[in-house]
C-alpha positions in Angstrom: 195.8 124.5 122.7 193.6 122.0 120.5 193.4 122.2 116.9 190.4 124.4 115.7 192.0 126.9 118.5 195.4 127.2 116.8 193.3 127.5 113.5 191.2 130.2 114.4 194.6 131.9 115.9 196.1 132.1 112.4 193.1 132.9 110.9 193.0 136.1 112.9 196.8 136.7 113.0 196.5 136.5 108.7 193.3 138.5 109.3 195.3 141.4 111.6 198.0 141.4 109.0 196.3 141.7 106.1 194.1 144.9 107.9 197.8 146.4 108.2 198.4 146.0 104.6 195.2 147.4 103.3 195.7 150.6 105.3 199.1 150.9 103.3 200.8 150.5 106.6 204.3 149.0 104.7 203.7 151.9 101.4 206.7 154.3 102.6 209.2 151.6 102.8 209.1 151.5 99.0 210.2 155.2 98.4 213.6 154.0 99.7 213.9 151.5 96.9 214.9 151.4 93.1 211.6 152.0 90.9 212.5 148.8 89.3 212.8 146.4 92.0 210.5 148.0 94.4 207.4 146.2 94.1 209.6 142.8 94.1 211.3 144.0 97.2 208.4 145.2 98.9 206.5 142.2 98.6 209.4 140.1 100.0 209.9 142.5 103.1 206.1 142.1 103.9 206.3 138.6 103.7 209.3 139.0 105.9 207.5 141.3 108.6 204.7 138.7 108.4 206.9 135.6 109.7 208.2 138.0 112.4 204.6 139.1 113.4 203.0 136.0 113.7 206.2 134.3 115.9 205.4 137.8 118.0 201.8 136.5 118.6 202.7 133.0 118.9 204.6 133.6 122.0 201.8 136.2 123.3 203.8 139.5 122.7 202.6 141.3 119.2 205.0 143.5 118.1 203.7 147.2 117.6 203.8 148.4 114.0 206.3 150.9 113.8 208.4 147.8 114.5 207.1 145.6 112.0 207.5 148.4 109.3 211.2 149.1 110.3 211.9 145.2 110.1 209.8 145.6 106.4 212.5 148.3 105.7 215.4 146.9 106.6 214.7 143.3 105.0 213.3 145.3 101.7 216.3 147.0 101.4 218.8 144.5 102.0 218.7 142.8 98.7 220.8 139.3 99.9 217.5 138.4 102.0 214.8 136.4 99.5 211.9 134.5 100.9 213.1 130.7 99.4 210.2 129.2 96.9 209.1 126.1 96.5 212.3 124.4 95.2 214.4 127.0 97.4 215.6 130.6 96.3 218.9 131.5 96.1 219.8 135.4 95.7 221.5 136.3 92.1 225.2 135.5 92.6 227.5 138.2 92.0 231.0 139.5 92.7 229.8 140.9 96.6 228.5 137.6 97.6 231.9 135.8 97.2 233.5 138.2 99.2 233.3 137.5 103.0 
């Protein structure tokens, strides 16, 4: 594939995923989260679901919406999962992180 086609594909993937988010597809995930962290965790879950979706589209097998919502849910409720920031992100450390 040439560079123009890859760029167009990336833009299409972003546009398709943005439409899913705009439809409110991931909003039901928020009800499973504590209200004080719901917005941040939902954003983390959506970001991780986007990465999963982009990889599946690159393979030529886009994931169905139901699996994307499930992936978002599983990642949002797992407080140890974080999207790494530019400087590298680490979850808050507590006694439960030291076990295991």
